[in-house]
GUKE-621043 format. One line per field, with one value per residue (C-alpha): residue number from 1; residue in one letter; x, y, z. Coordinates in nm, 4 decimals, padded with zeros to 6 digits. Example, Ala and Ser with C-alpha at 12.3 -4.5 7.8 and 13.67 -1.06 7.14 Angstrom:
# GUKE-621043
i <- [1_2]
aa <- [A_S]
X <- [01.2300_01.3670]
Y <- [-00.4500_-00.1060]
Z <- [00.7800_00.7140]
***
This chain:
# GUKE-621043
i <- [1_2_3_4_5_6_7_8_9_10_11_12_13_14_15_16_17_18_19_20_21_22_23_24_25_26_27_28_29_30_31_32_33_34_35_36_37_38_39_40_41_42_43_44_45_46_47_48_49_50_51_52_53_54_55_56_57_58_59_60_61_62_63_64_65_66_67_68_69_70_71_72_73_74_75_76_77_78_79_80_81_82_83_84_85_86_87_88_89_90_91_92_93_94_95_96_97_98_99_100_101_102_103_104_105_106_107_108_109_110_111_112_113_114_115_116_117_118_119_120_121_122_123_124_125_126_127_128_129_130_131_132_133_134_135_136_137_138_139_140_141_142_143_144_145_146_147_148_149_150_151_152_153_154_155_156_157_158_159_160_161_162_163_164_165_166_167_168_169_170_171_172_173_174_175_176_177_178_179_180_181_182_183_184_185_186_187_188_189_190_191_192_193_194_195_196_197_198_199_200_201_202_203_204_205_206_207_208_209_210_211_212_213_214_215_216_217_218_219_220_221_222_223_224_225_226_227_228_229_230_231_232_233_234_235_236_237_238_239_240_241_242_243_244_245_246_247_248_249_250_251_252_253_254_255_256_257_258_259_260_261_262_263_264_265_266_267_268_269_270_271_272_273_274_275_276_277_278_279_280_281_282_283_284_285_286_287_288_289_290_291_292_293_294_295_296_297_298_299_300_301_302_303_304_305_306_307_308_309_310_311_312_313_314_315_316_317_318_319_320_321_322_323_324_325_326_327_328_329_330_331_332_333_334_335_336_337_338_339_340_341_342_343_344_345_346_347_348_349_350_351_352_353_354_355_356_357_358_359_360_361_362_363_364_365_366_367_368_369_370_371_372_373_374_375_376_377_378_379_380_381_382_383_384_385_386_387_388_389_390_391_392_393_394_395_396_397_398_399_400_401_402_403_404_405_406_407_408_409_410_411_412_413_414_415_416_417_418_419_420_421_422_423_424_425_426_427_428_429_430_431_432_433_434_435_436_437_438_439_440_441_442_443_444_445_446_447_448_449_450_451_452_453_454_455_456_457_458_459_460_461]
aa <- [X_X_X_X_X_X_X_X_X_X_X_X_X_X_X_X_X_X_X_X_X_X_X_X_X_X_X_X_X_X_X_X_X_X_X_X_X_X_X_X_X_X_X_X_X_X_X_X_X_X_X_X_X_X_X_X_X_X_X_X_X_X_X_X_X_X_X_X_X_X_X_X_X_X_X_X_X_X_X_X_X_X_X_X_X_X_X_X_X_X_X_X_X_X_X_X_X_X_X_X_X_X_X_X_X_X_X_X_X_X_X_X_X_X_X_X_X_X_X_X_X_X_X_X_X_X_X_X_X_X_X_X_X_X_X_X_X_X_X_X_X_X_X_X_X_X_X_X_X_X_X_X_X_X_X_X_X_X_X_X_X_X_X_X_X_X_X_X_X_X_X_X_X_X_X_X_X_X_X_X_X_X_X_X_X_X_X_X_X_X_X_X_X_X_X_X_X_X_X_X_X_X_X_X_X_X_X_X_X_X_X_X_X_X_X_X_X_X_X_X_X_X_X_X_X_X_X_X_X_X_X_X_X_X_X_X_X_X_X_X_X_X_X_X_X_X_X_X_X_X_X_X_X_X_X_X_X_X_X_X_X_X_X_X_X_X_X_X_X_X_X_X_X_X_X_X_X_X_X_X_X_X_X_X_X_X_X_X_X_X_X_X_X_X_X_X_X_X_X_X_X_X_X_X_X_X_X_X_X_X_X_X_X_X_X_X_X_X_X_X_X_X_X_X_X_X_X_X_X_X_X_X_X_X_X_X_X_X_X_X_X_X_X_X_X_X_X_X_X_X_X_X_X_X_X_X_X_X_X_X_X_X_X_X_X_X_X_X_X_X_X_X_X_X_X_X_X_X_X_X_X_X_X_X_X_X_X_X_X_X_X_X_X_X_X_X_X_X_X_X_X_X_X_X_X_X_X_X_X_X_X_X_X_X_X_X_X_X_X_X_X_X_X_X_X_X_X_X_X_X_X_X_X_X_X_X_X_X_X_X_X_X_X_X_X_X_X_X_X_X_X_X_X_X_X_X_X_X_X_X_X]
X <- [00.0000_00.1321_00.1969_-00.0473_00.1197_00.0836_-00.1372_-00.3612_-00.3789_-00.5002_-00.7603_-00.8828_-00.9017_-01.1058_-01.3487_-01.3788_-01.4340_-01.7018_-01.8877_-01.8947_-02.1481_-01.9407_-01.9663_-02.3416_-02.3718_-02.1567_-02.3691_-02.6873_-02.5459_-02.4790_-02.8235_-02.9900_-02.8938_-03.1829_-02.9534_-03.2076_-03.0313_-03.3670_-03.4520_-03.3197_-03.3310_-03.1381_-02.8547_-02.5781_-02.3195_-02.3969_-02.3418_-02.0006_-01.9055_-01.9940_-01.7900_-01.4971_-01.4799_-01.4334_-01.1505_-00.9845_-00.9657_-00.7715_-00.5145_-00.6591_-00.6561_-00.9668_-01.0992_-01.4524_-01.5471_-01.8594_-01.9158_-02.2361_-02.3979_-02.3196_-02.0857_-01.7791_-01.5332_-01.1741_-00.9876_-00.6194_-00.3418_-00.0001_00.2655_00.5480_00.5369_00.7588_00.4870_00.1817_-00.1114_-00.4623_-00.7739_-01.1021_-01.4543_-01.7876_-02.1195_-02.3327_-02.6506_-02.9368_-03.2582_-03.5780_-03.6538_-03.9994_-04.1358_-04.4575_-04.3681_-04.1205_-04.2314_-04.3181_-04.3395_-03.9638_-03.8288_-03.5953_-03.3690_-03.3170_-03.1037_-03.3319_-03.1591_-03.3584_-03.1799_-03.4162_-03.3248_-02.9723_-03.0545_-02.9935_-03.2225_-03.1908_-03.1759_-02.8178_-02.6934_-02.6013_-02.5849_-02.3408_-02.3012_-02.2413_-01.9841_-01.7880_-01.7937_-01.6547_-01.3550_-01.3035_-01.3041_-01.0506_-00.8187_-00.8587_-00.7539_-00.4463_-00.3327_-00.3779_-00.1892_00.0932_00.1078_00.0505_-00.1328_00.1923_00.0570_-00.0908_-00.4680_-00.7185_-01.0948_-01.3404_-01.6973_-01.9792_-02.3430_-02.5144_-02.4424_-02.8092_-02.8937_-02.6091_-02.3070_-02.3448_-02.0163_-01.8045_-01.6293_-01.5629_-01.4245_-01.1943_-01.0730_-01.0132_-00.8346_-00.6486_-00.3061_-00.4461_-00.6025_-00.2908_-00.2845_-00.1750_-00.4975_-00.8625_-00.9944_-01.3544_-01.6687_-02.0179_-02.2649_-02.3357_-02.1279_-02.2296_-02.4070_-02.4170_-02.1092_-01.8883_-01.6013_-01.6201_-01.4199_-01.5531_-01.3341_-01.5668_-01.9256_-02.1509_-02.2624_-02.6239_-02.8208_-03.1984_-03.4213_-03.7831_-03.9638_-04.2820_-04.5384_-04.8255_-05.0843_-05.3502_-05.5026_-05.7604_-05.8770_-06.1044_-06.3872_-06.2429_-06.5562_-06.6153_-06.2456_-06.0969_-05.9106_-05.8929_-05.6934_-05.3335_-05.2995_-04.9807_-04.9765_-04.9630_-04.7119_-04.4831_-04.5126_-04.3780_-04.0997_-03.9991_-04.0124_-03.7516_-03.4915_-03.4407_-03.5407_-03.8124_-03.5634_-03.4400_-03.1131_-03.0121_-03.0561_-02.9464_-02.6299_-02.3959_-02.5337_-02.3397_-01.9792_-01.7594_-01.6634_-01.5922_-01.2184_-01.0880_-00.9723_-01.3228_-01.4843_-01.2506_-01.3268_-01.6997_-01.6831_-01.9186_-02.0596_-02.4294_-02.5205_-02.7928_-02.8501_-02.9608_-03.2712_-03.2127_-03.3776_-03.1154_-03.2952_-03.3214_-03.0762_-02.7858_-02.7454_-02.4314_-02.3608_-02.4091_-02.6269_-02.3094_-02.1601_-02.4827_-02.4852_-02.1152_-01.9608_-02.2329_-02.4995_-02.8717_-03.1755_-03.4785_-03.8167_-03.8480_-04.1932_-04.4614_-04.7743_-05.0805_-05.4312_-05.5306_-05.4608_-05.6568_-05.9656_-05.9558_-06.2193_-06.3342_-06.0969_-05.7850_-05.5229_-05.3781_-05.0196_-04.7899_-04.4591_-04.1905_-03.8556_-03.5824_-03.2539_-02.9284_-02.6671_-02.3362_-01.9766_-01.6685_-01.5883_-01.8769_-01.9042_-02.1223_-02.1330_-02.3557_-02.6046_-02.9049_-02.8093_-02.7728_-03.1227_-03.2602_-03.1072_-03.2374_-03.5966_-03.5899_-03.4653_-03.7595_-04.0204_-04.0611_-03.9393_-04.2348_-04.1195_-03.9325_-03.6325_-03.5087_-03.2225_-03.2926_-03.0052_-02.7841_-02.5740_-02.3013_-02.0232_-01.8873_-01.5359_-01.3384_-00.9880_-00.8791_-00.9150_-00.5484_-00.4181_-00.1492_-00.3256_-00.6340_-00.4283_-00.2731_-00.6118_-00.7625_-00.4670_-00.5011_-00.8714_-00.8030_-00.5370_-00.7810_-01.0881_-00.9214_-01.0667_-01.0421_-01.2930_-01.5245_-01.3821_-01.6388_-01.5167_-01.7934_-02.0740_-02.4052_-02.5301_-02.3647_-02.1281_-01.9174_-01.6154_-01.5357_-01.4433_-01.1664_-01.0371_-01.0660_-01.0105_-00.7653_-00.6220_-00.6459_-00.6903_-01.0077_-01.0925_-01.4220_-01.4657_-01.8405_-01.9907_-02.3544_-02.5540_-02.8224_-03.1150_-03.0332_-03.3258_-03.1034_-03.3475_-03.6619_-03.8268_-03.6515_-03.2932_-03.0780_-02.7589_-02.6794_-02.5043_-02.2486_-02.1330_-01.9788_-01.7028_-01.6216_-01.5942_-01.3914_-01.1446_-01.1082_-01.0395_-00.7946_-00.6008_-00.6023_-00.4947_-00.2227_-00.0902_-00.0943_00.1193_00.3894_00.3716_00.5958_00.4530_00.5986_00.4097_00.0932_00.1905_00.2379_00.6123]
Y <- [00.0000_00.3430_00.5824_00.8717_01.2047_01.4858_01.6692_01.3668_01.3322_01.6911_01.6404_01.3170_01.4777_01.7700_01.5282_01.3321_01.6411_01.7751_01.4450_01.4020_01.4923_01.7876_01.9564_01.9013_02.0486_02.3495_02.4122_02.3865_02.6446_02.8918_02.8480_02.8950_03.2643_03.4408_03.6847_03.8394_04.1509_04.3269_04.2794_04.5639_04.3302_04.0435_03.9103_04.0131_04.0913_03.7683_03.5693_03.7268_03.6644_03.2986_03.2721_03.4450_03.1666_02.9086_03.0992_03.1702_02.7946_02.7716_03.0299_03.3331_03.6836_03.8950_04.2465_04.3776_04.6895_04.8904_05.0749_05.2550_05.0990_04.7410_04.5016_04.3363_04.0802_04.0486_03.7316_03.6929_03.4375_03.5773_03.3065_03.4426_03.7781_03.6431_03.3927_03.4754_03.6408_03.5318_03.7365_03.5535_03.6938_03.5676_03.7058_03.5840_03.7743_03.6163_03.7067_03.6792_03.3330_03.3144_03.1057_02.9205_02.8813_02.5934_02.2414_01.9912_02.2640_02.3227_02.5959_02.8114_02.8729_02.5050_02.2597_01.9929_01.6759_01.4737_01.1398_01.0096_01.2801_01.3455_01.7151_01.9458_02.2456_02.5780_02.9495_03.0440_02.6888_02.7786_03.1565_03.1854_03.0137_02.6638_02.7859_02.9682_02.6608_02.4463_02.6793_02.6907_02.3113_02.2931_02.5314_02.3289_02.0147_02.1782_02.3176_01.9773_01.7941_02.0427_02.2265_02.5527_02.6934_02.7727_03.1116_03.4180_03.4448_03.7213_03.6664_03.9562_03.8678_04.1153_04.1135_04.3134_04.1513_04.0758_04.4475_04.5700_04.5444_04.8861_04.9920_04.7258_04.9677_05.2109_04.9435_04.8173_05.1698_05.2272_04.8929_04.8902_04.8448_04.5938_04.3920_04.3989_04.0657_03.9023_03.7312_03.6977_03.3426_03.3310_03.1208_03.2405_03.1886_02.8635_02.6089_02.5164_02.2161_02.0458_01.8247_01.9897_02.1959_02.5474_02.8687_03.2091_03.5158_03.8053_03.9073_04.0830_04.4236_04.4940_04.8172_04.8585_05.1380_05.2284_05.3457_05.5473_05.6973_05.8981_06.0565_06.1836_06.1373_05.8609_05.6135_05.6879_05.4684_05.2307_05.2540_05.6270_05.7127_05.3986_05.4639_05.8400_05.8649_05.7657_05.4479_05.4595_05.0821_05.0353_05.3168_05.1766_04.8291_04.9695_05.1500_04.8284_04.6349_04.8595_04.7785_04.4349_04.2787_04.0140_03.7445_03.9316_04.0661_04.4034_04.7047_04.9926_05.1590_05.1963_04.8841_04.6422_04.5190_04.5316_04.1642_03.8503_03.7914_03.4751_03.3308_03.3720_03.2228_02.9222_02.8683_02.8594_02.6337_02.3374_02.4496_02.4144_02.6778_02.7016_02.3295_02.3283_02.5377_02.7828_02.8748_02.8316_03.0682_03.3547_03.6431_03.7833_03.6219_03.4245_03.3514_03.0334_03.0403_03.0145_03.3183_03.5145_03.4493_03.4645_03.6960_03.9245_04.1712_04.1190_04.3261_04.1878_04.3297_04.2484_04.4008_04.5685_04.7281_04.9108_04.9058_04.6272_04.2873_04.1103_04.3269_04.4811_04.7406_04.8878_05.1827_05.3087_05.3286_05.6659_05.5409_05.2444_05.1466_04.8878_04.7926_04.7033_04.5463_04.5383_04.2713_04.3653_04.2486_04.4727_04.6945_04.9406_05.2943_05.2116_05.5708_05.6507_05.3634_05.5814_05.8370_05.5622_05.4340_05.7887_05.8497_05.5183_05.5782_05.9338_05.8105_05.5679_05.8309_05.7574_06.0846_06.1040_05.7974_05.9002_05.6990_05.6626_05.4356_05.2047_05.1220_04.9625_04.8993_04.6371_04.7216_04.4650_04.3358_04.0230_03.8801_03.7726_03.4014_03.3775_03.5217_03.2923_03.2620_03.1273_02.8557_02.7691_02.7357_02.5380_02.2965_02.2477_02.1623_01.9301_01.7464_01.6880_01.6105_01.4124_01.6330_02.0022_02.2390_02.4612_02.8150_03.0942_03.4440_03.5985_03.4882_03.5526_03.7347_04.0113_04.0255_04.3077_04.1753_04.5261_04.6385_04.3789_04.4498_04.8307_04.9278_04.6538_04.5891_04.2100_03.9319_03.7483_03.3787_03.2449_02.8747_02.8262_02.5460_02.5772_02.5064_02.6805_02.4836_02.5498_02.7973_03.0372_03.3318_03.1229_02.8779_02.5403_02.6624_02.3492_02.1741_01.8080_01.6525_01.4954_01.8380_01.9320_01.6666_01.7065_02.0865_02.0709_01.8363_02.0674_02.3657_02.1711_02.0794_02.4407_02.5744_02.3080_02.4065_02.7755_02.6842_02.5416_02.7894_03.0866_03.4234_03.3822_03.0548_03.2488_03.5166_03.7616_03.8133]
Z <- [00.0000_-00.0903_00.1947_00.2121_00.1372_00.3918_00.1422_00.0983_00.4762_00.5085_00.2336_00.3902_00.7342_00.5976_00.4335_00.7553_00.9688_00.7310_00.7515_01.1284_01.3971_01.5215_01.1806_01.1744_01.5243_01.4323_01.1237_01.3311_01.5734_01.2910_01.1356_01.4754_01.4738_01.2915_01.1126_00.8747_00.7465_00.7128_01.0832_01.3038_01.6042_01.4415_01.6621_01.4231_01.6916_01.8750_01.5574_01.5042_01.8671_01.8215_01.5009_01.6703_01.9287_01.6561_01.4917_01.8276_01.8862_01.5578_01.6632_01.4869_01.6292_01.5814_01.5841_01.5492_01.3538_01.2809_00.9541_00.8528_01.1579_01.0516_01.2342_01.0803_01.2120_01.0935_01.1920_01.1124_01.1395_01.0414_01.0380_00.8211_00.6441_00.3667_00.2741_00.0594_00.2351_00.1426_00.2170_00.2624_00.2822_00.4110_00.5261_00.8121_00.7317_00.5398_00.3638_00.5729_00.7082_00.5459_00.8316_00.7518_00.3834_00.4182_00.3305_00.6025_00.8652_00.8680_01.0930_00.8784_01.1796_01.2616_01.0671_00.9208_00.8032_00.5496_00.5302_00.2623_00.0105_00.1376_00.1693_00.4671_00.5100_00.6911_00.6221_00.5421_00.4885_00.1300_00.1547_00.3267_00.6650_00.5323_00.2813_00.5526_00.7762_00.4938_00.4626_00.8399_00.8454_00.5630_00.7457_01.0637_00.8758_00.7224_01.0567_01.2190_00.9418_00.8909_01.2231_01.0380_00.7378_00.5593_00.4513_00.6191_00.6324_00.6918_00.6779_00.6729_00.7722_00.7177_00.8233_00.5480_00.2122_00.1497_00.1710_-00.0484_00.1850_00.3529_00.5073_00.3360_00.1018_00.3876_00.6190_00.3421_00.2743_00.6458_00.6921_00.3608_00.5213_00.7708_00.4870_00.2691_00.0884_-00.2350_-00.3391_-00.2410_-00.2157_-00.0943_-00.1233_-00.2110_-00.4913_-00.6777_-00.8620_-01.2121_-01.0556_-00.7179_-00.7394_-01.0044_-00.8572_-00.9949_-00.9872_-01.0789_-01.1018_-01.0359_-01.0755_-01.3197_-01.2033_-01.1244_-01.1680_-01.1408_-01.2690_-01.2031_-01.5173_-01.4589_-01.6937_-01.5442_-01.7749_-01.5379_-01.1941_-01.1832_-01.4488_-01.7409_-01.8723_-02.1310_-02.3476_-02.3370_-02.3832_-02.5379_-02.8623_-02.8071_-02.4819_-02.4209_-02.2189_-02.0082_-01.9733_-02.3503_-02.3875_-02.1204_-02.2714_-02.5986_-02.4111_-02.2373_-02.5631_-02.7234_-02.4554_-02.6146_-02.9415_-02.9635_-02.8580_-02.5500_-02.6942_-02.5526_-02.7817_-02.5563_-02.6804_-02.3827_-02.2125_-02.4342_-02.4029_-02.7096_-02.7181_-02.5175_-02.4570_-02.6205_-02.2853_-02.1426_-02.4527_-02.4362_-02.0664_-02.1390_-02.4438_-02.4155_-02.0807_-01.9972_-01.7361_-01.4717_-01.4535_-01.8158_-01.7424_-02.0268_-02.3551_-02.6247_-02.8642_-02.6132_-02.5725_-02.7709_-03.1105_-03.1843_-02.8170_-02.6200_-02.3064_-02.0955_-02.2692_-02.2228_-01.8467_-01.7605_-02.0209_-02.1611_-02.0478_-02.0040_-01.9107_-01.7317_-01.6332_-01.2643_-01.2159_-01.4295_-01.2873_-01.4170_-01.2753_-01.0359_-01.1866_-00.9101_-00.9630_-01.3114_-01.3955_-01.7250_-01.7038_-01.8737_-01.5950_-01.5084_-01.4739_-01.5261_-01.3661_-01.4228_-01.2722_-01.5207_-01.4130_-01.6058_-01.5320_-01.6896_-01.7239_-01.6918_-01.9865_-02.0108_-01.8742_-01.5755_-01.4494_-01.7496_-01.7383_-01.6540_-01.9174_-02.1773_-02.1035_-02.1141_-02.4557_-02.5875_-02.4747_-02.6103_-02.9468_-02.9621_-02.8808_-02.5098_-02.3640_-02.1242_-01.9306_-01.6162_-01.4942_-01.1368_-01.0366_-00.7451_-00.5124_-00.4188_-00.7258_-00.7570_-00.9998_-01.2435_-01.1809_-01.2586_-01.2674_-01.6195_-01.6895_-01.7919_-01.4617_-01.3156_-00.9794_-01.1589_-01.3221_-00.9854_-00.8137_-01.1004_-01.0995_-00.7233_-00.7469_-01.0397_-00.8376_-00.5519_-00.7616_-01.0368_-01.3120_-01.4010_-01.2395_-01.4382_-01.4619_-01.5074_-01.6020_-01.3896_-01.1659_-01.3392_-01.0286_-00.8308_-00.5334_-00.3844_-00.5772_-00.7042_-00.3516_-00.3371_-00.6880_-00.6788_-00.3154_-00.2171_-00.5649_-00.5393_-00.7915_-00.6894_-00.7040_-00.5711_-00.4966_-00.4392_-00.2315_-00.3382_-00.6552_-00.8650_-00.7175_-00.3506_-00.3026_-00.1115_-00.1349_-00.1042_00.1336_00.1705_00.1307_00.1295_00.0238_-00.0434_00.2552_00.0204_-00.0940_00.2424_00.2611_-00.1066_-00.0792_00.2421_00.0747_-00.2241_00.0007_00.2160_-00.0972_-00.2133_00.1273_00.1457_-00.1960_-00.1034_00.1964_-00.0294_-00.3177_-00.3748_-00.4682_-00.8157_-00.8598_-00.7911_-01.0407_-00.7545_-00.7564]
***
């Protein structure tokens, strides 16, 4: 029998730890904190104090901060300043629990283990408490196997990501020297599917706009006035229709990137995104669904209202409103997004529609696919998994990645431990139990390799 290498021992230990009763109990403890970011009475500070105890047991030092009224926790383990320094990120806040809407009477703030399906349920299990615990467990395994991490680590935990990360930019600006690092490696968002290791290198930006058209006060009889009075619902429908073509491809000048880089196109070749739940004939022409989600821009109507759909009456409505959201990749002038939409609607005869941007906005940012640190991380995951991971140029959704790239000047690599069907913003948020040991092993391998790598091997020196 071949001797197990120290790296293999660390990977095996991480898998074992993530599959034992202590991991399940630790996850249950995290979920039990009802950290709804929208609830002013949520125990956000208590959650961070609990997390701090776990990191203290692993030899980390910690410091709490408050920015824009929101709490943050920074945990650090500095072993050798000549070694690479890795910054991690996590958030402990969640969306509302939605109690009473979960199947089988589940309590959103209690871990529910369904042995029959192999799924574990609880608010925050996927977004983002379970993902943070996976990385903690992987670090624990590496420290136990090696006696050290082999690199320096900082982890910044915030409690407001679900409401736009208020204060995160300010705290990073204030702590810029304290957070000095070579690379961000963090976990949030979904993999391409439940059991396929995935890297993504940034996030599409997100900007939302409320479009309003008011013609008068009060409705007018649809028989007595119909055909001779402007109907704001019809007018706004035409305004919305000009934002894309009939197949959903963006038409707004200034909302479109110039091209997809060859490295990004190659990374996405042959990939089926979103669990295959896509319409191949929808969106920008000449692009695959994977390219449309991870390397291109899209606009969606999130809401459209006129009259009372539950109780329609025979009247022309006096006003209509809609919310339009743009998801966009790096490379466009995002300071002018509202102006670009204004010019487009005016050019199509819809100058009476008013536009108001709705906050918060996430800016687009991403590390290039051909960055050396990306190749290093992908090779590490491939060594552990036995096959290359999927590498996505950008997450289809949005994260505060731009703060790490712009304020801290870091390359960013995200290693997600969730999947598209996890229901993270809905009732019945869950993850497969089998994902935890697999993900912990991947991260242990990556952390082990970081502990042996030089800065030049990471493309940092």
